N, C-alpha and C positions, 0 to 999 in steps of 0.2 A: 376587024376586031384589036388585035393585036397592037393598034396605034392609041385604042382607049387605054387601054390600058398602064401604059405609059405615063398618058397626060393626066389622067383620073390618080394614077401615086402620083404624079407632079402634084395636083392639084390639094391630095390630100396631105401630102407630107409639107405643102406651102399651110395650106389650113392648122394643121396642129403646130406650127409654128408661131404660124397669128395667136393663135389660142393660148399658147403657151408664152408667148409675149404680153398677151393680155391676161391672163393670170396671174402673170408674173407683175403686172401693176397693180393688180387690182387685187387679188388675194394673197401671195405669197409674200412680197414686201411688208404690208401692214401685220403679215401673223410676225415676220421676221425682228421688225421693229418692235412689237408688243412683247412679242419672246427676250431680244436685249432687252428692253426696259425693266420687266421681269426680274432677268438674271441680275441686273444692275440691282435690281432694291433689294432683291435677296442679298446681295455680295454686302450691297452699304449694310441691312439688318444685320445679317452674319456678323459685319465687322463691330457694329455697334454690339448685338450680343456679347460677342467675343469680349468687349472692350468693359464690358459690365462684369464679366464673371473674373476677369480679371481683378476688376474694384473690390468685387463681393469676395474674392480668394484674398487679396491685399486686407480689407479690414476684418475678417475673419482671423487672419494672422495675429494682425494687430489687437485684436480682443482676446484672441488668446495667449499672447504675450503679457496684455496687461493682468489678466486672470493671473495666470503664473506669478507676474510682479507683485500683485496683490496679495497671491497666498505667502510669499515669500516673506516678506512684510510683515504680515499678520502672523506668520510664524515667529519671526525673530520677537515680533510684541509681545505676543504669547509666551516666549521663552523669557523676556526680561519681564515680564511681569510676575511668571513663576518665580526667578530668581529672585526678585525685591521681596515678592512671599516668604519663599525660603530665609530672606536673610531676615526679614523682617518677627520670622517666627523663631530663626534662630536668641533674637538678638530680646526678645518677649522670653524665652524659656531660661536665658542665662539673666535673666531679671530676675525671674519667679524661683532659679533654682538660688540666685543671690540671696533673697529676701528669706527663702525657705532658712537657709544657711544663718543669715543672722537671728531670724527667729530662733533655729534649734541653738544656737550660740548661747542667748540670751537667755531661752528655759536653761539650759544646762549651768550657766552663772549662778540661777536666781535658784536651781538646784541643790548645786553645789553653796551655795549661798546658804540655804533652809538647812542642808545638812549641818553644816557648821555650826550652823546658830543652834540646831538642835542637841549637837556632840556638846557646845557649850553649856546649853541649858541640862544637856542630862550629865554632864560629869558634875555639875555644882549641886544639883541632885543626887549623883551617887555620892558626893562627898557629905553629904547632909542625912543619907540614907546610911550610909556607912558609919558616921558618927552616931546615929542612934540606933544602930543595929551592935555597935560595939559596947554601948554603953546598956545594951537592953544584956548584951550577953557576959558583960564585967558587973553588972549591976553599980555601978557608980558614973559620974560624968568626967568624961576625958577632960 
């Protein structure tokens, strides 16, 4: 019986090695090949994903820069339009003030002229009234 154990042990070891060899050829190599292909595909997909993330980030940054530059340009244009509007308003106000001053000057001149005419007219009338009054008081003509 002691001889059977070593020979059966040897047979079992050989059987195990043969089984291990067959399993390696039939099962383990294809599974490792599939796992390697899957890893390569995952790495490739990961690389593509990283590339797309970089592109998205790049385009996002470009869009943000364009938005910022557009905002700045819009602000400059708005300020320019506001300044133009203020200048136009100032010019219109100056024109209105000058027209008002001109109208006031004309009105003052007309009023002065009418006052002078009224004074002259009143002066003439005052002379004739004073003569009439003196004639009535004295009772004779002057």
